C-alpha positions in Angstrom: -12.1 3.3 12.6 -12.9 1.1 15.6 -11.3 -1.8 17.3 -13.6 -4.4 15.6 -12.6 -3.0 12.2 -8.9 -3.2 13.0 -9.4 -6.8 14.2 -11.1 -7.8 10.9 -8.2 -6.2 8.9 -5.7 -8.2 11.0 -7.6 -11.4 10.7 -7.9 -11.1 6.9 -4.1 -10.5 6.7 -3.0 -13.2 9.2 -6.0 -15.7 9.3 -4.1 -18.2 11.5 -3.6 -15.8 14.3 -5.7 -14.7 17.3 -6.0 -11.0 17.9 -7.0 -8.9 20.9 -7.5 -5.2 19.9 -8.2 -2.3 22.2 -8.5 1.4 21.5 -10.5 3.9 19.6 -10.1 6.7 17.2 -6.7 6.3 15.7 -4.8 4.7 18.6 -4.8 0.9 19.2 -3.2 -1.7 21.4 -2.9 -5.0 19.5 -2.0 -8.4 20.9 -1.3 -11.0 18.3 -1.0 -14.7 19.0 0.2 -17.2 16.4 2.6 -19.9 15.4 3.7 -17.6 12.5 5.7 -15.6 15.1 7.8 -18.5 16.2 11.5 -18.0 15.6 11.1 -14.5 14.1 13.1 -11.4 15.2 11.0 -8.7 17.0 11.2 -6.4 14.0 9.9 -9.1 11.6 7.0 -9.8 14.0 6.0 -6.1 14.0 6.3 -6.0 10.2 3.8 -8.9 9.8 1.2 -7.1 11.9 1.9 -3.6 10.3 1.4 -5.2 6.9 -2.3 -5.6 7.6 -2.6 -1.9 8.5 -0.3 -0.1 6.1 -3.1 1.5 4.0 -4.9 2.8 7.1 -1.7 4.1 8.6 -0.8 5.9 5.3 -4.2 7.5 5.0 -4.2 8.5 8.7 -7.1 6.4 9.9 -4.7 4.8 12.3 -2.1 7.0 13.9 -0.5 5.0 16.8 -0.2 1.2 17.3 1.3 -0.7 20.2 1.9 -4.3 19.1 2.7 -7.3 21.3 3.2 -10.7 19.6 3.3 -14.1 21.1 3.5 -17.7 20.0 0.6 -19.8 21.5 3.1 -21.3 24.0 4.3 -17.8 25.0 0.7 -16.7 25.4 -0.1 -19.6 27.7 2.9 -18.7 29.9 1.5 -15.1 30.2 -1.6 -16.5 31.9 
């Protein structure tokens, strides 16, 4: 598994979001930006992203994931 593959999995699951993925092996840092996160509780945001990776996590291809989610407005404020 590599960062590009993880990004494709995420884009297929949440096509209206932008993703930045870093990492290698089984550990990844994911930044997800999308309108879909607007108004959601932090746990629900995480669940949306994890939904794209459940199979890989279950089989052990992905071991650790650090997820940060933003709406487009929040992302712009991050600079």
